[in-house]
C-alpha positions, -999 to +999 in steps of 0.1 A: +695+779-446+672+756-426+648+753-455+676+743-479+689+717-455+654+702-451+649+702-489+681+682-494+671+659-466+639+653-486+658+645-518+681+621-499+651+605-483+631+599-515+662+586-533+668+562-503+632+549-503+635+541-540+667+522-534+653+503-505+623+492-525+646+480-553+667+460-527+635+444-513+625+435-549+659+419-554+668+443-582+704+447-595+724+478-587+711+493-620+676+488-606+686+505-573+699+536-591+669+536-615+643+535-587+663+560-566+663+585-594+627+579-603+615+584-567+636+616-563+627+632-597+596+614-610+571+637-591+589+668-602+588+656-639+551+651-637+547+685-621+567+703-648+546+686-675+514+698-657+524+734-653+543+737-685+579+741-672+606+725-694+618+692-679+654+703-684+650+728-655+646+698-632+682+687-635+701+707-609+737+696-606+736+697-568+704+676-566+717+650-591+750+648-572+732+643-539+711+615-553+742+598-568+761+599-536+731+587-516+725+557-539+762+548-540+764+547-502+733+525-500+747+501-525+780+498-506+769+498-470+762+466-450+726+454-447+725+460-410+729+497-417+699+495-441+678+479-414+687+507-390+677+533-416+643+517-420+634+526-384+637+562-393+626+559-430+591+572-425+603+602-405+627+613-433+602+603-460+578+627-444+603+655-447+606+647-484+569+647-488+565+681-473+595+697-490+586+684-524+550+694-520+560+729-510+584+732-539+557+721-563+532+746-549+557+775-551+566+768-587+529+766-596+522+798-578+549+816-597+537+802-630+500+807-626+496+837-604+487+820-572+460+797-587+450+774-559+438+745-580+470+743-600+490+747-569+472+717-553+478+696-583+515+705-585+520+699-548+502+666-550+521+652-579+554+665-567+549+650-533+536+615-542+542+611-580+577+597-577+567+572-550+537+560-571+559+554-601+584+536-579+558+513-564+542+505-598+576+495-613+584+474-582+550+456-585+536+470-553+503+488-545+512+525-544+514+537-508+499+571-516+467+554-528+463+535-496+474+561-471+451+591-476+472+613-452+497+617-481+472+636-502+458+656-473+492+668-463+502+679-498+470+698-501+477+716-468+512+725-481+496+740-512+471+760-491+499+773-469+518+787-499+485+801-513+481+820-480+515+836-484+536+815-460+568+814-480+597+827-458+624+801-448+612+801-412+576+795-422+585+768-447+606+751-420+577+752-396+553+738-423+577+709-429+580+701-392+542+703-388+537+679-417+562+655-402+545+656-368+510+650-383+521+621-404+540+605-374+509+608-353+487+594-381+510+564-384+513+559-346+475+561-340+464+546-374+444+577-385+423+571-416+393+584-435+375+552-447+348+555-473+311+549-463+312+516-482+341+505-461+321+512-430+294+489-443+319+462-451+334+464-416+300+463-400+291+431-419+324+415-411+319+422-374+284+407-376+297+376-392+325+372-367+301+377-338+278+348-349+286+315-332+281+296-364+273+303-401+238+308-415+240+274-433+247+257-400+218+276-384+194+264-411+207+229-407+200+230-370+165+242-376+158+213-400+172+188-376+151+201-348+120+200-370+126+164-380+129+154-343 
């Protein structure tokens, strides 16, 4: 029961994040509903195409009804309630990330006899695919491409399913672990910068540490020589 509750919280969270992005972009109510559905179901659609499951199986009546109710409430509630939701948005979004990634990994495991590679792809696209489509439509840089913890956590979800952790209690503990890790990553700004980024940061720090630019330095030498 707890796993089902967390999964539906994930669906609500992803639909809500799509709606909030639409509101920030000043979309109409049609745009709010469009981005909400895209965020909630876009990743699952990509996953089904990858593992060969018919897209029609994605349309569960309970999930669609949940998204519709969520988006309708967001359209109707005052803005002050939306601002209150944003304080907890990342927390609930993390629940959605974990539950969607686990669902993708479990479907891939059943379809491809526990093939880890396919499970990772399915978990990755289910977890972040909808959000990436949402951000592209809204004209934003996809968060999943800037925050590498997204991909790492979906991979961990896939590995957990591959290791046989699939009972409701185990799935619930995985979701809670993913939420905790992501919250700590956001709180303490954890990242995995590329080596080239280290070099850029080093050069930037060196430039900032100089009292004046190289052109000014050369100019001072020339003035000193003339004197």
